[in-house]
C-alpha positions as CSV (number, residue, x, y, z in Angstrom):
1,M,0.0,0.0,0.0
2,A,1.4,3.4,-1.0
3,G,1.4,6.3,1.5
4,N,3.9,7.9,3.8
5,N,1.5,8.5,6.6
6,L,-1.9,7.2,7.9
7,R,-3.9,9.8,6.1
8,E,-2.4,8.8,2.7
9,A,-2.9,5.1,3.6
10,L,-6.6,5.9,4.3
11,V,-7.0,7.6,1.0
12,E,-5.5,4.5,-0.7
13,E,-7.9,2.2,1.2
14,I,-10.8,4.4,0.1
15,R,-9.7,4.2,-3.5
16,D,-9.4,0.4,-3.2
17,L,-12.9,0.2,-1.8
18,Y,-14.3,2.5,-4.5
19,N,-13.0,0.2,-7.2
20,A,-14.2,-2.9,-5.3
21,E,-17.7,-1.6,-5.1
22,K,-17.8,-0.8,-8.8
23,Q,-16.6,-4.3,-9.6
24,L,-19.5,-5.6,-7.5
25,I,-22.0,-3.4,-9.3
26,K,-21.0,-5.4,-12.5
27,A,-20.9,-8.8,-10.8
28,L,-24.1,-8.7,-8.7
29,P,-26.5,-8.8,-11.7
30,K,-24.7,-12.0,-13.0
31,M,-25.0,-13.6,-9.5
32,A,-28.7,-12.7,-9.4
33,K,-29.4,-14.1,-12.8
34,A,-27.5,-17.3,-12.0
35,S,-29.4,-17.9,-8.7
36,T,-32.2,-20.4,-8.9
37,N,-33.6,-19.6,-5.5
38,D,-36.1,-16.6,-5.7
39,E,-35.2,-15.2,-2.3
40,L,-31.5,-15.4,-3.1
41,R,-32.1,-13.6,-6.4
42,E,-34.0,-10.8,-4.6
43,A,-31.3,-10.5,-2.0
44,F,-28.7,-9.8,-4.7
45,E,-31.0,-7.3,-6.5
46,S,-31.6,-5.5,-3.2
47,H,-27.8,-5.4,-2.4
48,L,-27.1,-4.0,-5.9
49,E,-29.1,-0.9,-5.0
50,E,-27.3,-0.7,-1.7
51,T,-23.9,-1.0,-3.4
52,E,-24.8,1.9,-5.7
53,G,-25.6,3.9,-2.6
54,Q,-22.3,2.9,-1.1
55,V,-20.4,4.2,-4.1
56,T,-22.2,7.5,-3.6
57,R,-21.1,7.5,0.0
58,L,-17.5,6.9,-0.9
59,E,-17.7,9.9,-3.3
60,R,-18.8,12.0,-0.4
61,V,-15.8,10.7,1.6
62,F,-13.5,11.8,-1.2
63,E,-15.0,15.3,-0.9
64,L,-14.4,15.4,2.8
65,L,-10.8,14.2,2.3
66,D,-10.4,16.9,-0.5
67,E,-9.5,14.1,-3.0
68,K,-10.8,13.3,-6.5
69,P,-13.1,10.3,-6.6
70,R,-10.8,7.9,-8.3
71,G,-10.4,4.2,-7.7
72,K,-7.4,1.9,-7.6
73,H,-7.7,-1.6,-9.0
74,C,-8.7,-3.9,-6.1
75,A,-6.9,-7.2,-6.9
76,G,-8.6,-8.8,-3.8
77,M,-12.1,-8.3,-5.1
78,A,-11.1,-9.1,-8.6
79,G,-9.8,-12.5,-7.5
80,I,-13.0,-13.2,-5.5
81,I,-15.2,-12.3,-8.5
82,E,-13.1,-14.4,-10.9
83,E,-13.3,-17.4,-8.7
84,G,-17.1,-17.0,-8.5
85,N,-17.4,-16.7,-12.2
86,E,-15.5,-19.9,-12.7
87,K,-18.1,-21.7,-10.4
88,L,-20.9,-20.3,-12.6
89,Q,-19.5,-22.1,-15.6
90,E,-19.5,-25.5,-13.9
91,D,-22.3,-28.1,-14.4
92,M,-24.0,-28.7,-11.0
93,E,-27.4,-29.1,-9.4
94,D,-29.4,-25.9,-8.8
95,S,-29.2,-26.1,-5.1
96,V,-25.4,-26.7,-5.2
97,L,-25.0,-23.8,-7.5
98,D,-27.0,-21.5,-5.1
99,A,-24.8,-22.7,-2.2
100,C,-21.6,-21.9,-4.2
101,I,-23.0,-18.4,-5.2
102,I,-23.6,-17.7,-1.6
103,K,-20.1,-18.7,-0.7
104,S,-18.7,-16.3,-3.4
105,A,-20.9,-13.5,-2.2
106,Q,-19.9,-13.9,1.4
107,S,-16.3,-14.0,0.4
108,A,-16.8,-10.5,-1.1
109,E,-18.8,-9.3,2.0
110,H,-16.1,-10.5,4.3
111,Y,-13.4,-8.7,2.3
112,E,-15.4,-5.5,2.5
113,I,-16.2,-5.9,6.2
114,G,-12.5,-6.1,6.9
115,S,-11.6,-3.2,4.7
116,Y,-14.3,-0.9,5.9
117,G,-13.5,-1.8,9.5
118,T,-9.8,-0.8,8.9
119,A,-10.8,2.4,7.2
120,I,-13.1,3.4,10.0
121,A,-10.4,2.8,12.6
122,W,-7.9,4.9,10.7
123,A,-10.5,7.7,10.2
124,E,-11.2,7.7,13.9
125,A,-7.5,7.8,14.7
126,L,-7.1,10.8,12.4
127,G,-10.0,12.6,14.0
128,L,-12.1,12.4,10.8
129,S,-15.4,11.6,12.6
130,E,-17.7,12.4,9.7
131,V,-15.7,10.1,7.4
132,A,-15.9,7.4,10.0
133,E,-19.7,7.8,10.4
134,I,-20.3,7.6,6.7
135,L,-18.1,4.5,6.4
136,Q,-19.9,3.0,9.4
137,E,-23.2,3.2,7.5
138,T,-21.8,1.0,4.8
139,L,-20.2,-1.4,7.2
140,A,-23.6,-2.0,8.9
141,E,-25.1,-2.8,5.5
142,E,-22.3,-5.2,4.6
143,K,-22.8,-7.1,7.9
144,A,-26.5,-7.2,7.4
145,T,-26.1,-8.6,3.9
146,D,-23.7,-11.3,5.2
147,E,-26.1,-12.3,7.9
148,K,-29.0,-12.5,5.4
149,L,-26.9,-14.7,3.1
150,T,-26.2,-17.0,6.0
151,A,-29.9,-17.2,6.9
152,L,-30.8,-18.1,3.3
153,A,-28.1,-20.8,3.2
154,E,-29.3,-22.3,6.5
155,S,-33.0,-22.0,5.7
156,G,-32.9,-24.8,3.1
157,I,-30.3,-24.2,0.4
158,N,-27.5,-26.0,2.1
159,E,-29.8,-28.9,3.1
160,A,-31.1,-29.2,-0.5
161,A,-27.5,-29.2,-1.8
162,T,-26.7,-32.3,0.4
163,A,-29.5,-34.3,-1.1
164,G,-27.5,-35.3,-4.1
165,V,-24.7,-36.4,-1.9
166,S,-26.9,-38.7,0.1
167,E,-28.4,-40.3,-3.0
168,E,-25.0,-40.9,-4.5
169,E,-23.8,-42.6,-1.3
170,D,-27.0,-44.8,-1.2
171,A,-26.4,-45.8,-4.8
172,E,-22.7,-46.7,-4.0
173,D,-23.8,-48.8,-1.0
174,E,-26.4,-50.7,-3.1
175,E,-23.8,-51.3,-5.8
176,E,-21.3,-52.7,-3.2
177,E,-24.0,-55.0,-1.8
178,E,-24.8,-56.3,-5.2
179,E,-21.1,-56.9,-6.0
180,A,-20.4,-58.7,-2.7
181,P,-22.1,-62.1,-3.5
182,A,-20.4,-62.1,-6.9
183,R,-17.0,-61.7,-5.3
184,S,-17.8,-64.4,-2.8
185,A,-18.8,-66.8,-5.6
186,G,-15.7,-66.0,-7.5
187,K,-13.5,-66.8,-4.5
188,S,-15.3,-70.2,-3.8
189,Q,-14.9,-71.5,-7.4
190,P,-11.1,-71.9,-7.4
191,A,-11.3,-73.5,-3.9
192,A,-13.9,-76.0,-5.2
193,A,-11.8,-76.7,-8.3
194,S,-8.7,-77.3,-6.2
195,A,-10.6,-79.7,-4.0
196,S,-11.8,-81.6,-7.1
197,A,-8.3,-81.8,-8.4
198,R,-7.1,-83.2,-5.1
199,S,-9.8,-85.8,-5.1
200,A,-9.1,-86.9,-8.7
201,S,-5.4,-87.1,-7.9
202,G,-6.0,-89.2,-4.9
203,S,-8.3,-91.6,-6.8
204,G,-5.7,-92.0,-9.6
205,G,-2.9,-92.7,-7.1
206,A,-4.9,-95.4,-5.3
207,G,-5.8,-97.2,-8.6
208,A,-2.1,-97.3,-9.6
209,T,-1.1,-98.7,-6.3
210,R,-3.7,-101.5,-6.6
211,T,-2.5,-102.4,-10.1
212,R,1.1,-102.7,-8.9
213,Q,0.1,-104.8,-6.0
214,R,-1.9,-107.3,-8.3
215,G,1.1,-107.4,-10.7
216,G,3.4,-108.3,-7.8
217,R,1.2,-111.3,-6.8
218,R,1.5,-112.8,-10.2
């Protein structure tokens, strides 16, 4: 992070957040469209409106800091969004897809919660109370969104996502039960063949002995 003092570090953090929020404005509609759960889709659409308001707040913060509203590429948010986009390309059940979308969204929220928390602490340390208050509004929204996503996951999405796992495990168990008798039969056949061979060998040996004995009496 650039900056020779805490104020410059704060400005850099605000620029990072400004870019992160703008990245999310582009990503949230894709997440909403990909969601198969109606409540989840509505949550993303609602948070998109909040995110647009958060960008406006950051522009107000730039004014208070006497800085131009300019972002700095946020590699952290870019990585989270890229990973989420990769998941959207995978072939999976609807409920599993929703669970993965929630995971990606919460990764973004957790990143923002940490960044806003740091920016607030720095603003307070610098005596910039109005800046801290504005950032606190956004932090509260990010925390509320994270809690809402957790509630949606726990209200049925995660449970539905595990249904396929249970079915696959049951199918594997049934397959193993069907294969077990076949394996047992396969093992018994060589043993039976070996016993027959031993019996035949024993009979042949006894006959030869009796022949020799008769020949000797002559």
